[in-house]
Structures are given as structure tokens and as C-alpha cells.
N, C-alpha and C positions, 0 to 999 in steps of 0.2 A: 437376923444380920440387917443392920443400917444400912440404908440407902442414903448413897452423897446424891445432895442435888444442889444443882448450880443455879445461879438466879443472875441473868443478865440485866443491869438496870438501865434504863434510856433516861436518867435523870440527870439533872444539870450538875457540874462540879460542885462540892460542897455540900449537895444534898443528904439527905439521911438515907442509910442504907439498912435501917430497918426494917424488918417484915416479921409484922405479928409479934412486937415486941424483941424478936432476937437481932443478930448481927449476923453479916457474913463475912467468913474468915475466909482468907486466901486458901487455897488448894496448894499441896506441898509441890508443884509442878517447877516452879524457881528452883525450890532447894535441889531439886534432881538436876539439874542442869549443872551445877557447880560442880559434883563428884565428875561428871563427864569430860568437863572443861580441864580437871585437873589430870585425870586420866590421859587425855590427850597430849597434854603438855608433858607428863611422864613418859610417855611413849616418843614423842618427838625429841626429847633430851637423850634417852636411849640410842635412838637412830644417830642422831647428831655425833653423840659420843661414839658409836661404834664406827661412823665415816670418819670422824678425827682417828680414830687407832688404827683404822686401815690406810689411810694415807700416810701417817705417822711411819708403820711398819713398811710400806712400799719404799719412801723415803730413804729409811734404817736400810733396806735392802741393797737399793741401786746406788746410793751414796757413800754409808756410813761402812756397811760391811763389803756388800756385793760391787763395791769398785773395779776397776782394772787395776791390778797389782802391777807394778813396774817388771815382774817377772814375766809377764802374759803381753808385755808392751812387743810391738814389732821388734824381730830379733835383728841384731846387726848381720852385716854382710860379711860373708870371709871368704874363704878361697872359692873358685871357680872351676869345677872339673868339668875338662873336655870329652866330650863320647865321640870315637871315630862315626862318621857318617855310614847307613846300611840303607840298602834298597829294599823296599816293603812293596808287596805285590798289592794293587788296589782291584776293585772290581772291573771287570770287560778286557782284562788283559793290559792294563795301565800299571806303572811303578811311581813311585813316592820315593826321593831319595831324601831321607831324615838325618839331621846331625843335631846331635843335643848338648848342650853344656848346663850341667846342675849348678845354681847357686846354694852353695853352703853355707850354713850359719857361723859365727865368729866363735861359738862354742867348738867346733868341731876342729881338733889341731892337726897339724900334718901326720901325725902317727895314726890318725883316728880316721881317715880318709873311707869311706865307704865303697864297696864294690861296685861299679856299675852295671853288671851283666843283670841284675833285677830290675834296674832304671830301663835299661835298653830293652829288655824283655816286654816289659808294660807298656811301654811307647809302641812295640810292633804289635801287639795284641789290640790297642786302641785305635791305631791310624787303620791297621790294614783291613781290607773288605770294602773301604767308601770307595766311593765314586771320585774320579776328578774333579768333577763339581762342586762335590761336598768339600773335598779338601783344600779346594781353592778358594772357595767363599772365605771372605776374612771372617765371617760371624762364627761357622762352623769351626773355621781353625783357631779361632780365640776360644771357644768353648772345649774343643779336644785339647788345648794345653792348659788349660784352667782343671779340665778332670785329671788330667797327667798331673799337675803340679800336687791337687789334693792327694791322690794315689800315692804318690812318691812321699809327702809330707807323711802318710800314715805308715808305709812300708820302712821308710828310714828314720822313723821317731823323732822327725820333727827336725833331722840335722838338715834337710832339703828344704829352702824357703822359695826357689823359685827355678824354672826352668828356661831354658834359651833355646830357640830353633835356628841354628847356626848354619844349616844347609837344609832346603826345602824346595826341590825341585821336581816337577810332574813329568811324565811323559805318556 
């Protein structure tokens, strides 16, 4: 088995590198660095290509294909359907007089007006049992109204787009 021998010369530039009549040849280390640099460049190119494809796919999803169609834009306001006020029981023996009006979408025709019994039942279930302090707090009242709008939108298949509190008195 041949033994590799390295000789480090302390001679000046231009001096002869001959030892015992032979010459010193450089080892293969500089050549081994070149393939690793090529591999790292290839890896970098692959990573950049994947990143560009990901950004392009995301742009396509949100702008090209996934943009909001005109049908999903805010619906136009139609008829307002008023519901007679009702008294609800609150906690600790108090009452809430609640009147509602349903803002229907323009798609709902005059012959396709929904029944208000389900809307009234949802409002009673949602507002009943709260304390006077809760229902008179503007933030809580707004949260309850928003929850009612969401539930009515689902129950009436998007026919109801908003709810107006036409009567709101506590006792």
C-alpha cells in the first residue's frame, strides 16, 4: 500500500521543488472542492425554483382563481321585514323588550318573504337569561346582534343580510 507523503517547503518563490530527483505534485484537494461547489449551486437553484413556484402558485390562488367573484360580493339591500316587539326574561327577574327588523337581500322577492317565527325564536334564545348589565353594555349588545345576524344568515340561506334592533328597552 503506497503511503502519501507531503512535503512543505520553506524555500523562496522560484526555488526548485525537487527532492531526491523527483518532483512534488499537488494532491487532489482543490479538485474535490469544485464538485461540492457545483452541488451547492444546484441545491440553491432547486430551492430558488421551488420558492418561485410556491409564490407563483399562491399568486394564482389568490389573484387568478381564488379572487372574490362578483356573486360573493356584498349583497344588495332589499325589503326590510319588521317583527313585532316581544318581552324576554332576563336574569334576576328583569325584562328586555326586543323589537327586530330583518334586512333581506334584493334577491328575495315579495312572494318569497321568509317566515319570521324562526328569527324571533333565535332572538329569544340568544338574548334570554343574560343580566341587565350584559344586555345594556354596548359591546355585549353588538356581539349578540352580530351572532344573531350570523345565525339568521345560515337559517335563512343567505336571505337575511342584517338585523336592526327597532325596540330595545330593559326593566
